[in-house]
Structures are given as structure tokens and as C-alpha cells.
TIMIMAR-108582 format. One record per residue: residue in three letters; x negated, y negated, z of N, C-alpha, C in turn. Coordinates in pm, whole numbers, plus 50000, padded with zeros to 5 digits. Layout:
ALAXYZXYZXYZ;...
***
This chain:
MET938275059727914937055073227844937335071127707;HIS936065073627682936295080527601935595088827556;THR936475095327394936545109127365935655111827232;THR934595125127205934425125027088935155128927016;GLN935265128926847935885136026757935015138726647;TRP935165150926619934095157626545935655154926412;GLY936545150926395937695148126233938085168926297;GLY938535167026408939575175926372941155175326309;GLU941465163126359942985158726272943275159726169;ALA941435152626069941805149425984941605157925868;LYS940425168825958940675179725887942245188625896;MET942755194626009943845194525989945105183725929;GLN944855182625839945715171525789945785177425634;LEU944275174925594943695184925510943715195025461;ALA944075203025494944605213225561945995218325510;SER946285203225570947875208925598949035205725413;ASP947935191825421947745191825298947815201425130;ALA946655205525179946185218325062947465232625050;MET947805229825178948445238625223949835236625139;PHE950565228525139951485224425075951345218524952;THR950295216524894949965216924742949795229924689;TRP949435242324778949505256424750950745255024684;LEU951775255324803952975261924769953705251624640;ALA953575238424610954405230224496953745231224396;LEU952405237824326952155238024231951935255224180;THR952435255324056952015271524036950585274323963;PRO950345288224048948875290524010948005285823872;ASP948715285523793948215285823649947705269123693;LYS948375260723771947845244623805945785247923864;PHE945935256923854944615254624020943075257423902;TRP942815249923866941255249723792940985238523739;VAL940005237523785938885227123677937855228023587;ASN937555221423532936705225923394935455215023385;LEU934325217323374933445207923354932305214023237;ASN933085217223131932615219823044932155210122957;PRO931215203922979930855191822865931385190722727;ASP931695199822669932655199822539933415197722534;GLU934395197522697935695196722670936485185222788;PRO935545172822771935755159022855937435159322872;ASP938485164822826940115150022841939815170222926;ARG939485180622932940105191122972939685194823129;VAL939635180023254938925184223331939665194423440;MET940835183023461941565201923508943105188423560;ASP944335197023537945595196423551946025180223606;SER946605176723534946845160223588948155162423731;LYS948765170623769949465173823849948165180724015;PHE947185185023963946715195124026945325184024089;ALA945055174723971943955165423985944175147224062;SER945915150024050946175139424199946415142824387;THR945595155024354945665164024524943865161224563;ASP944355159924707942945164224799942295180724737;ALA943565185624738942625203024709942175202024555;GLY942505195224453942245199724315940245186824351;ARG940665172024412939165171324412938635178724481;ILE938925186524621937605195524698937975209924589;LEU938145211224504937865222724473936845215224293;LEU936715206224251936475201324184934705198624239;GLU934505186224357933325189824391932665204624384;ALA933135214824475933045224724514932295229524381;ASP933495227724324932695235324148931295223324097;LEU931415220724105930015206924067928825207324193;GLN928945212524268927785212324440927585228924406;MET928565239224372927995251624300926715248324139;LYS927555242424060926185238723958924775235924036;HIS925505226524089924215217424128922725224124141;ASP923515238924322922825250824367922445258124258;PHE923075264724176922305269924053921625266723984;TYR921585257423928920785249123869918865247223998;LYS919945240224052918035242624169917775254124202;ALA918165261724215917785271724231916815278424123;MET917175271023978915955280623887915075275923866;ASP914765262823929913975253723913912755260523879;PRO912255264023812910485268123775909815262023931;GLU909885253123924908715252024053908775254824253;THR909955266824244910295266224382910165287624288;ASP909995292524380909375304724403910655318524327;LEU912045311024325912865319824339913245312824165;GLY912505306624096913345298023997912105301323899;ARG910355303523965909535310023842909865323423826;ARG910675330723975910755345423901912465344423788;TYR912565341023788913635338623689913825335623563;TRP912515329923529912305323223422911295336123406;ALA910435338823492909755348623453910395365423364;ALA911695360623432912785374423384912775380923271;LEU913475359823205914375358623084913385366222930;PRO914435371622910913925380022743912695366122683;LYS911465371322607911175362722557911175363022427;GLN910945355322301910505359022194909795342422092;ASN908245348922031907485346021974907435339822149;GLY906995343722226906195339622402907355326122532;ASN908215323822380909095316922421910205322322525;PRO910535316422653912075328522698913015322022643;CYS914395328522657915105331122614916535332222638;MET916965315022726917905311122811919265321422705;PRO919945323522794921215328122766922235318122781;GLY923225320022701924735306122743924835313722867;LEU925105301622958925895303623151926935298923103;ARG927725303823188929105298323257929745295323382;ASN928935290923474929495290023666930575288423750;TRP931555296023725933015291123786933435300023937;ILE934155292923983934605296824067935885305124054;GLU935685321524105937355324124044938075333924223;PRO938895329024268939935330024368940635340524390;LYS939935351324481940425362824531942465358624582;PRO943585368224575944345368924696943785367924843;ALA944775364724910944665364825013945785368325111;GLN945645375725233947285381925242947575370525368;VAL949085367425368949785359725486950775361425554;ARG950985362425652952755364025616953305357325692;GLU954265348625619955695341725698956395346325839;GLN956505340025940957545338826028957475334026136;ASP958725329626130959385320626262958895309626170;GLY959015302626075958555288525995957035286826026;GLY955945300926015955095294925974954325304725882;ILE953035302625903952915310525772951615316925844;TYR950925327725861950425339825901948595342225816;ILE947355336725805946725343825713945865352725786;LEU946705366425744945605381625734944755388825702;ASP944115385325607943065389125547943515377425435;ALA941745373425479940765359125374939655370525315;PRO939835369825163938345374425080937195366025157;SER936205373525149934935366625150934235364425031;PRO933125355525011932495350124866931975357724859;
***
């Protein structure tokens, strides 16, 4: 009998690995930096060796792609964005922008050797 799997076991392993990463490293290690002016400071070396680091880096890159895609002047939202920018001599003045993910703390409880997420903030 063939059963279809949807990656449940692999996703559970990834989640478990991420949880142990969060427990093993101090919070000051959980950052990624895609600033092109700082190519030697992309992420903490310990965090970089984890799947959690890879996932955060991929999420940060995707967020930046999504943001700039939304600013595309060929889209309705992009046209409205560019039209709303302040102008100097008729040209839009682009503000300096940096986007980043800033996590909020979740409420958890440890009981009988397990960790339970009580409340996780929404984005």
C-alpha cells in the first residue's frame, strides 16, 4: 500500500532542529544582514551553520523581493507609491529604506519535559 506524504516528518525534524537552535544560541546570534555595504557581516557564524539561519536569510531575501516587486511602477500599487513620493524638480525623491524582520516574543510554558507555545504574535 502506497501512502502519500506531504513532508510532515521532514518539517517536524526542521522545527525540532530550529527549537534546539533557539535553545543553544543566545538571542544576539539571531540576525541576518543583507546590506550590500556590509558583505562580511551577513550573519553570525554559529547561526549560519543552522537551518534556522538559512530559513531566516531566505525569508529576509524574499521579503525584500516582495517589497520591491510591490514598488514596481508597472503595477497599480507601485504607480500609487511613486506618485505619492515627494518631488524635487518634478522627480520623485526616493527615501533611504531598510526592511528587516523583527521578531516578537512568544509565550511558552515548559511542563513534563515538553515546551508548549501559549501565544505567538501574528505578523
